[in-house]
C-alpha positions as CSV (number, residue, x, y, z in Angstrom):
1,M,8.6,-25.1,1.8
2,A,8.4,-23.5,5.2
3,R,5.7,-24.5,7.6
4,A,2.5,-22.5,7.4
5,L,1.7,-20.2,10.3
6,W,-2.1,-20.6,9.7
7,K,-4.3,-22.5,7.3
8,G,-7.8,-21.4,6.2
9,S,-9.5,-19.8,3.3
10,I,-10.1,-16.5,1.5
11,S,-13.7,-15.6,1.3
12,F,-15.5,-13.0,-0.7
13,G,-19.1,-13.3,-1.9
14,L,-19.8,-16.9,-2.4
15,V,-16.2,-17.8,-3.2
16,N,-13.9,-19.7,-0.8
17,I,-10.3,-20.4,-1.7
18,P,-8.2,-22.7,0.6
19,I,-4.9,-21.0,1.5
20,E,-1.9,-21.1,3.8
21,L,-0.4,-18.1,5.6
22,H,3.4,-17.8,5.5
23,T,5.7,-15.1,6.8
24,A,6.9,-12.6,4.2
25,V,9.7,-11.0,6.3
26,R,12.8,-12.1,8.2
27,N,14.5,-10.4,11.1
28,H,18.3,-10.6,10.8
29,R,18.9,-7.9,13.4
30,P,21.3,-9.0,16.2
31,K,19.7,-10.1,19.4
32,F,21.4,-9.3,22.7
33,R,21.2,-10.9,26.1
34,M,22.1,-9.2,29.4
35,L,25.1,-10.9,31.0
36,H,26.8,-10.7,34.4
37,A,30.0,-8.8,33.6
38,K,32.0,-10.8,36.2
39,D,31.5,-14.3,34.6
40,K,29.5,-13.6,31.4
41,S,26.6,-15.7,32.7
42,P,23.1,-14.8,31.4
43,V,21.0,-12.8,33.8
44,K,17.5,-14.1,34.8
45,F,14.7,-11.6,35.2
46,E,12.2,-12.4,37.9
47,R,8.6,-11.3,38.5
48,V,8.8,-9.2,41.7
49,C,5.8,-7.6,43.5
50,I,6.3,-3.8,43.7
51,R,4.7,-3.7,47.1
52,D,6.5,-6.4,49.1
53,G,9.5,-7.0,46.9
54,H,9.0,-10.8,46.8
55,T,9.1,-13.0,43.7
56,V,5.7,-14.0,42.4
57,A,5.0,-17.5,41.0
58,W,3.3,-17.9,37.6
59,E,0.3,-19.5,39.3
60,D,-0.2,-16.4,41.5
61,L,-0.4,-14.0,38.5
62,V,-3.6,-12.4,37.3
63,K,-4.3,-9.9,34.5
64,G,-5.5,-6.5,35.4
65,Y,-6.6,-3.3,33.5
66,E,-5.4,0.0,34.9
67,Y,-8.4,2.3,34.6
68,A,-6.8,5.0,36.7
69,K,-3.3,5.6,38.0
70,G,-2.6,2.9,40.5
71,H,-6.1,1.5,40.3
72,F,-6.8,-1.9,38.6
73,V,-9.7,-4.2,37.8
74,V,-8.8,-7.9,37.6
75,L,-10.0,-9.7,34.5
76,T,-10.8,-13.4,34.7
77,K,-10.6,-16.2,32.1
78,E,-14.4,-15.9,31.8
79,D,-14.1,-12.2,31.1
80,F,-11.7,-12.8,28.2
81,Q,-13.9,-15.6,26.9
82,A,-16.9,-13.3,26.9
83,A,-15.0,-10.6,25.0
84,A,-13.4,-13.0,22.5
85,V,-14.4,-12.9,18.9
86,E,-15.5,-16.1,17.2
87,K,-12.4,-18.0,16.1
88,T,-12.6,-18.7,12.4
89,R,-9.9,-19.5,9.8
90,T,-11.2,-17.3,7.1
91,V,-9.9,-14.1,5.5
92,D,-13.1,-12.3,4.9
93,I,-12.8,-9.7,2.2
94,I,-15.2,-6.8,2.9
95,D,-14.4,-4.3,0.2
96,F,-12.1,-3.7,-2.7
97,V,-10.7,-0.1,-2.7
98,K,-8.3,1.9,-4.8
99,A,-4.7,1.3,-3.6
100,E,-3.8,5.0,-3.8
101,E,-6.6,5.9,-1.3
102,I,-4.9,4.0,1.6
103,D,-2.6,6.0,3.9
104,D,0.8,4.2,4.3
105,R,0.5,4.5,8.1
106,F,-2.2,1.9,8.1
107,F,0.2,-0.9,6.9
108,E,2.0,-3.2,9.3
109,T,3.2,-6.8,8.8
110,P,3.1,-8.6,5.4
111,Y,2.4,-12.3,4.9
112,Y,2.2,-14.5,1.8
113,L,-1.0,-16.2,1.0
114,V,-0.2,-19.5,-0.7
115,P,-2.9,-21.8,-2.3
116,A,-3.6,-25.0,-0.4
117,K,-4.0,-28.2,-2.4
118,G,-7.0,-27.9,-4.7
119,G,-7.1,-24.1,-4.6
120,E,-4.5,-23.3,-7.2
121,R,-6.9,-22.4,-10.1
122,A,-9.2,-20.3,-8.0
123,Y,-6.1,-18.6,-6.4
124,A,-4.8,-17.7,-9.9
125,L,-8.2,-16.4,-10.9
126,L,-8.4,-14.1,-7.8
127,R,-4.9,-13.0,-8.4
128,G,-5.6,-12.0,-11.9
129,A,-8.8,-10.2,-11.0
130,I,-7.1,-8.2,-8.3
131,R,-4.2,-7.3,-10.6
132,E,-6.5,-6.2,-13.4
133,S,-8.8,-4.2,-11.1
134,G,-5.9,-2.1,-9.6
135,R,-7.7,-2.4,-6.3
136,I,-6.8,-3.8,-2.9
137,G,-9.1,-6.1,-0.8
138,I,-9.8,-5.0,2.7
139,A,-10.4,-7.9,5.0
140,K,-10.7,-9.1,8.6
141,F,-9.3,-12.3,10.0
142,I,-8.4,-13.9,13.3
143,L,-4.7,-14.5,14.2
144,R,-3.4,-15.4,17.7
145,D,-6.8,-14.9,19.3
146,A,-7.2,-11.3,18.0
147,Q,-9.1,-9.8,15.1
148,H,-7.0,-7.9,12.6
149,L,-7.8,-5.6,9.7
150,A,-5.8,-6.6,6.6
151,A,-5.0,-5.6,3.0
152,V,-5.1,-8.3,0.3
153,E,-3.0,-7.3,-2.8
154,V,-1.0,-8.8,-5.6
155,I,2.8,-8.5,-5.6
156,K,4.5,-10.2,-8.5
157,D,3.0,-13.8,-8.5
158,A,1.8,-13.8,-4.9
159,I,-1.3,-12.6,-3.1
160,V,0.1,-10.7,-0.1
161,L,-1.9,-10.1,3.1
162,S,-0.7,-7.1,5.1
163,V,-1.9,-6.7,8.7
164,M,-3.3,-3.1,9.0
165,R,-3.9,-0.8,11.9
166,F,-7.5,0.2,12.7
167,A,-8.3,3.9,12.3
168,D,-8.3,4.6,16.0
169,E,-4.8,3.3,16.3
170,L,-3.3,6.2,14.3
171,V,-2.2,9.3,16.2
172,D,-4.0,12.4,14.9
173,V,-1.3,14.6,13.3
174,G,-3.5,17.6,14.1
175,Q,-2.2,17.5,17.7
176,F,1.2,18.7,16.6
177,D,2.1,22.4,15.9
178,L,3.5,22.0,12.4
179,P,4.7,25.0,10.3
180,S,2.7,26.4,7.4
181,D,4.0,27.0,3.9
182,S,3.4,30.8,4.2
183,G,6.6,32.8,4.1
184,I,8.5,30.4,1.9
185,R,10.0,32.3,-1.1
186,K,10.2,30.7,-4.5
187,P,14.0,30.8,-4.7
188,E,14.2,28.9,-1.4
189,L,11.8,26.3,-2.7
190,D,13.7,26.0,-6.0
191,M,17.0,25.4,-4.1
192,A,15.3,22.7,-1.9
193,K,13.9,21.0,-5.0
194,A,17.3,21.1,-6.7
195,L,18.8,19.3,-3.7
196,V,16.0,16.6,-3.8
197,N,16.5,16.1,-7.5
198,S,20.3,15.8,-7.0
199,L,19.6,12.7,-4.9
200,A,17.0,11.2,-7.2
201,A,17.5,7.5,-8.0
202,E,15.7,4.4,-9.0
203,W,14.2,2.3,-6.2
204,D,16.6,-0.6,-5.5
205,P,15.9,-2.2,-2.1
206,A,19.1,-4.3,-2.2
207,K,21.0,-1.0,-2.0
208,Y,19.9,-0.2,1.5
209,T,21.6,-2.6,4.0
210,D,21.7,-2.7,7.8
211,Q,25.3,-1.7,8.4
212,Y,24.9,-1.9,12.2
213,A,23.8,-5.6,12.0
214,K,26.7,-6.4,9.6
215,T,29.2,-4.7,11.9
216,C,27.9,-6.6,14.9
217,C,28.0,-10.0,13.2
218,A,31.5,-9.3,11.8
219,S,32.8,-8.3,15.3
220,S,31.3,-11.4,16.9
221,R,33.0,-13.7,14.3
222,A,36.3,-12.0,14.8
223,R,36.4,-12.8,18.6
């Protein structure tokens, strides 16, 4: 089995279940590097100061927050330590909500939660309870020094944790000037519905492939 990205526990109420976090997606898309056209050598990108044009060494770099155009405040290691949340290895479930109440825009990256040794029975019990309830757990956890919101749900035999966006990360659709439904005639709507229905199909994820990636891989093998 693949190496776990993170080991900890799921916690809700007085229950703690030891788990491992594993990636649930793979990126097969082609990765490109910039090359020198003359001799096909990889190009190195350097850290250059905008003001004097000189290369800056790693030890001379600091992190800054741009609070106004062209104006920065430098943040020290102590500043980041003071702002850091307490590092824990617990997926803390806060609420269980109805799945249909969650806007799809909140969902981001999925991971598999796999039971660690000794947690198999409790894992299966939680899985069954979530499945029977028809609800999704909403949790918080720490990954890579940052706190994340997450959804905990059951997909087939796995408990899946999906990193979610916080509410203030969604762009308000109200800022866009979108057309209203007024003025649409029934015959026009019926025609549009007929077109939709003509393309109706059963969901089959294997049907939708990345043709661009396939073409790039085939081209590279042919050379």
